[in-house]
C-alpha positions as CSV (number, residue, x, y, z in Angstrom):
1,M,107.9,36.0,-51.0
2,L,104.8,34.2,-52.2
3,D,106.8,31.0,-52.8
4,I,107.9,31.0,-49.2
5,A,104.4,31.5,-47.9
6,L,103.0,28.8,-50.2
7,T,105.7,26.3,-49.2
8,I,105.1,26.9,-45.5
9,S,101.4,26.6,-45.8
10,L,101.6,23.5,-47.9
11,T,103.8,21.9,-45.3
12,L,101.4,22.8,-42.5
13,I,98.4,21.5,-44.3
14,L,100.2,18.3,-45.1
15,M,101.0,17.9,-41.4
16,A,97.3,18.6,-40.6
17,I,96.3,15.9,-43.1
18,L,98.7,13.4,-41.4
19,M,97.2,14.2,-38.0
20,N,93.7,13.7,-39.3
21,A,94.7,10.4,-40.8
22,F,96.0,9.3,-37.4
23,R,92.7,10.4,-35.8
24,L,90.8,8.5,-38.5
25,T,92.6,5.2,-37.8
26,V,92.9,5.5,-34.0
27,G,89.8,7.4,-33.1
28,P,88.1,6.0,-30.1
29,S,84.5,6.3,-31.4
30,M,82.8,6.5,-34.7
31,P,81.8,10.2,-34.5
32,D,85.5,11.0,-33.9
33,R,86.3,9.2,-37.1
34,V,83.6,11.0,-39.1
35,L,84.8,14.3,-37.8
36,A,88.4,13.4,-38.8
37,L,87.2,12.4,-42.3
38,D,85.3,15.7,-42.7
39,T,88.3,17.7,-41.5
40,M,90.5,15.8,-44.1
41,Y,88.1,16.9,-46.8
42,V,88.5,20.5,-45.7
43,N,92.3,20.2,-45.5
44,S,92.5,18.5,-49.0
45,I,90.4,21.4,-50.4
46,A,92.9,23.9,-48.9
47,L,95.8,21.8,-50.3
48,I,94.3,21.8,-53.8
49,V,93.6,25.6,-53.7
50,L,97.2,26.2,-52.6
51,M,98.5,24.0,-55.5
52,G,96.3,26.0,-57.8
53,L,97.9,29.2,-56.6
54,W,101.4,27.8,-56.8
55,L,100.9,26.5,-60.4
56,N,98.8,29.5,-61.4
57,T,96.0,27.5,-63.0
58,R,92.2,27.7,-62.6
59,I,91.4,24.0,-63.0
60,Y,92.4,23.3,-59.4
61,F,89.8,25.7,-58.1
62,E,87.0,23.8,-59.9
63,S,88.2,20.5,-58.6
64,A,88.3,21.9,-55.1
65,L,84.6,23.0,-55.5
66,L,83.6,19.5,-56.6
67,I,85.5,17.9,-53.7
68,A,83.7,20.3,-51.3
69,M,80.3,19.3,-52.6
70,L,81.1,15.6,-52.5
71,G,82.6,15.9,-49.0
72,F,79.4,17.6,-47.7
73,I,77.1,15.0,-49.2
74,S,79.2,12.1,-48.0
75,T,79.4,13.5,-44.4
76,V,75.7,13.8,-44.3
77,A,75.2,10.3,-45.7
78,V,77.6,8.8,-43.1
79,C,76.0,10.7,-40.2
80,K,72.5,9.5,-41.3
81,Y,73.9,5.9,-41.5
82,I,75.4,6.1,-38.0
83,L,72.2,7.6,-36.5
84,R,69.5,5.6,-38.2
85,G,71.3,2.6,-39.8
86,D,69.8,3.5,-43.2
87,I,70.8,6.2,-45.7
88,I,67.6,6.4,-47.8
89,E,64.3,6.2,-45.9
């Protein structure tokens, strides 16, 4: 039963990542692209956590935490660059 739920959720998250990639390439404005990239980070974290559950290992959870931290920092940096034109003041 858990295998079926993991397979369905992995498929849905992969479809969400593909839709985010479409929004990232076609997005009409730069804030839309930043939002799509941020959503891709969240979806990739969910994908890594599900893979960790499926393979029953703990190393995937640590990598998901690292990607979450890097995703937050990069989103803040890109937003500062868009708003001010400079990352470090």
